[in-house]
N, C-alpha and C positions, 0 to 999 in steps of 0.2 A: 732265515739264517741257515748256515750249513750245519751238518750233524755235530761236528766238534764244538762249534760255538753254542749249539743247543744244549749239549751236555754240560759244558762249563757254566753256562747261564743257569742251568738247573741246580748245579752244585753250589753256586754263589761263592766262588773263591774270594777270600780276602787275603791280601798280602801284608806282611809285617816285615819291614826292612830290619835286618839284624845288624849288630855292630860288625864293622869290618875287622879283619885280622891282619896285623902287621907283625911278622915274626922274623927273627934273625938267628944266625948260628945254628946249632943243633937243637931241635925242639920236637916235642910230641904232645898232643893235646887230646884228651878223651872227652867226647860229647855225649850227652844223654840222648835217648831216642827222641826224634822230633815228633811234634804233633802235626799231622798233615804231611804236605810235601815240603822238603827242604831243598832250596835252590842255592847253589854257590857258583861263583865264577872266579877263576884265578886271573888276577890282573898282572902280576909280575912274579917271577920265580917259579918254583916247582915243588911238589910234595907228593906224598903217598896217602891214599885214602884206603882205610880198612873198615869194613862193615861187618858187624856180628852176623854169623851164618853164611857169609860169602867167603869162599875158600881163598881166593887170591886178592892181594892188594892191587889197587889201580894207580898207575902213575899219572899224575896230573901235571900238565905243562902250562906255560903262560897262554892265556886266552881260552883254555879249556873250560867247559861248564859241566855241571852234573846236577842231577836230581836224585834225592833219596826219597823213595816212595813208600817206605814201610817204617813202622815204629821199631827201629833197631839202633842200638848204640853204635857210634862210629868214632874213628880216630883219624886225625890229620897229623902227619909227621914228616920231618925231613928225612928220617930213617925209621922204618917200622920197628926196628929192634930196640929203639930207645925207650926208657921208662917214661911214661906219660904223666902229665899233670891234669887235674880235672879242669874243664873249661871255666867253671865258676871262679877259679883262682885268678883269672885275668879279665873275664867278661864282667865280673861284679865291680871292677874298678875301671872299666873302659871310660875314656875321655873323648869328648867330641865325636862319639859314634865309632871309635876305633879301639879295639883291644890289642894290647901290645905284649909280645912275648920275647924275652931276651933282647930287649932294646929295639927290635924290628930292623927293617932295612933290606932284608933278603927276599921276603915273600909277602905278597899282599893279596888278600881275598875279600870279596864282597858277597853278600847273599841276602836272602829273604826266606820267609816261611809262609806257606799258603795253608790256610785252614778252610774248611768247607762248611758254611753255615746251612747249606741246603740238605745235608744228610745224604745217605746212600753213596758215600764217596768210593765204595768198592767198585762201582761201575767204571771208574777210571783207574783207581789204584790197584784193583784186583787183577788187571791185565797188563800191568807194567812190571818190569824186573825190579829188584831192590835198588839197583844203581842204573841210571840212564846217563851215560857218559857221551858228551858231544865234544869231539876234538876240534882244535882250532882250524885244522885244514879241511874240515867237513865241507862238502859242496853246499852252496847256498847259505853259508853262515854269515853273509854280509850284514843282514839285519841284526843278527845277534851281536856281532862285534860293535855295530853302531850303538845299540842300546847299552851295551856294557860301558862304552866310553861315556855316554851321556849320564848314565846312572852314577858312575864314578865321580864325574864332575859335580853332580848335584850333591852327593854326600860330602865331598871335600870342600866345595866352595861355600856351602851353607847359605845359599841365597833364599830370599823369601819364597815360600811355597816349595822349597826343594824336597822336603820329605814326601809330599804328595806326588811330585813329579817322579821321584824314585820309585814309589809304589806302582805308578802306572807303567813305568819302564819294566818293572818286575813282571807285571801281567803280560806284557808283550813278549818278554823273554820266555816265560812259561809256555805260551802258545808256540813260539818258534822252536823251542827245544822239542816239544811233542811232535811238531811237523818234521823236524830233522830226524827224530828217532824212528818214526814209522816209515820214512823214506830211505832209511839206512838198509843196505843189503844184509846187515847182520840181524835185523829185526824180523823174527820168524814167529811172532805170536799169533794166536787165534783170538778173535774178538772183534767187536764193532770198530774199534779204533784202527786196527791193522787192515780191516776190510775196506776202509776208505781209500786205500791206495790202489785197489782194484777198480779200474774204470767202470766196469759193468755192474759189479756189486755195489760200488759206491753210489752209482746213479740210482739204484733201487733204494738204498738206505736214505739218500737225500730226498727221494720222492715221499717215503714214509714220514720223514720228519717234517717235510713241508706241509703235508696234509694228513695228519694222523686220523682224522675223523672220517676220511673217505672210506667207502666200502671196497677196500682193496681185496683182490683175489690173487691167487698164485699166478694166474694167466696175465693179469694186468701188470703185475710187478715184473714178470718175465719179459713182457713187451718193453718196459722201461729199460731193461738191461740188454735188450736186443738179443735174447736167448730163447731157446725152446723151454717149455715149462719144466720138463724133467731135468735138463741140464742146469737150469737156473736153480732149482730146488737143491740139487746136489752140491753145486758150487757155493751157494749161499751158506749152507750148513758147514761145509769145509772151512770157509773163511771166517764165519761169525761164531760158529759153535751152537747155533740155534736154527731151527727152521724159520723161514720168512714170516709166517703168520704168528709164530711164538714171539719173535722179535717185536713185531708190531704190537702184540698184546702187552708185552712187558714195557715197551716205551710208553704206551698209553697209560699204564698204571703208574709209572714214574711221574708223568705229567699230572695225573689225577692226585697222587699223593702230595705233590707240591702245592696244588691249589687247595686241597682240603686243609693243609697245614697253614697256609699263608693267606687265605681269603675267607670270606664269610659266605661263599657261594654254596648253594644247596647241592646235595648229592645228586639229585635228579638233573640239575643243570650241568654239573660236571659230566655226568654220564652221557647226556645228549650231545654235548660239545665234542665228545670223543668218539662219536659214532655208535653209541648204544641206544637202542630205541626203548629199552626198559631199564628201570633202576635195578630190578632184580637180576637181570643178566649181567649188568655192570658189577653189582656187588659180589656175585659169584666169581667173576673173573678177578676182581680185586683181591678177594680173600685168598684165592688160589696162588696168586703171584706175591702178594705183600704179606701174607701170613696173618691177617686180621681183617675185620670188616672195615668199610670206609668210615663208619661212625666212630669206631674205636681208634682208627688211625688219626682222625681229625682231633681227637681229645688227648692223645698221648703220643709219645715217641714210638716209632715202629719197633717191633721185636728185633733184638740183636741178631744180625746175620740174616734177616729175612730176605734181603735183596742181594745177597752175595752172588757175584757173577751174573747179575740180572740181565745184562745185555750181551752175554756170550762168555764162554769159558776161556780160561787162560791157556 
């Protein structure tokens, strides 16, 4: 797989299709902080999006999409100055998967929420801004628009299997929004996700992900990137926020943590499969990166914040 697919597979995202919103007239709705990533798409009409801690409201037009990547309360409104009602006032009485405000008819929105059962979600969420806004006129948004149309039909037509279909379309849209975001000229972040758009550094990251157990050296990675060793080391750290060998170690530890948590594989076997010839060397590296020993990690949840910014700084 490619690095983005690798990370999402490790995080094990699960999508939960939310009730749609059909609003009319003058309206404003306050929403509580989402758990995980909140994805929404405007099917018709327009509104303003305000997020706690973000200075300016964002204007959303028909066919725009957005991700909310942090646990912050937010507001959707026809006018940001209006007094808002709590979302529970209409979502608690939603019918046929649609919450209606003021009789509806002027604005329609669909969405879903993604939670991560694999833990360590900061390796993705920690390098994204609070709002990822993809406008309808974004280049290469054809796939996104097609998925939006299909997801809307599944929710409205209520055909057998429609809910599962809508969840799968939500996964495709999450991947496409991330692609469009990192390809945007306004995306200026530092971290593994943004580094994938750099052809040379992306090639090196792809090689590390394809064979994490290999005895990689700075020289062999520089050759994959078709760069000199010194230029590669400098460029990699500028783009990713970590030195190449540090990135490799941390990616190995993420893979190890997942296997220790979700399989009965012995620590020695995990160590060997990730390129460590001794369990002792593996355990030392694991504790330095993950904040506890492999044995402790396998028995309990990892310490809070132990892996923050683990694959590169924001």
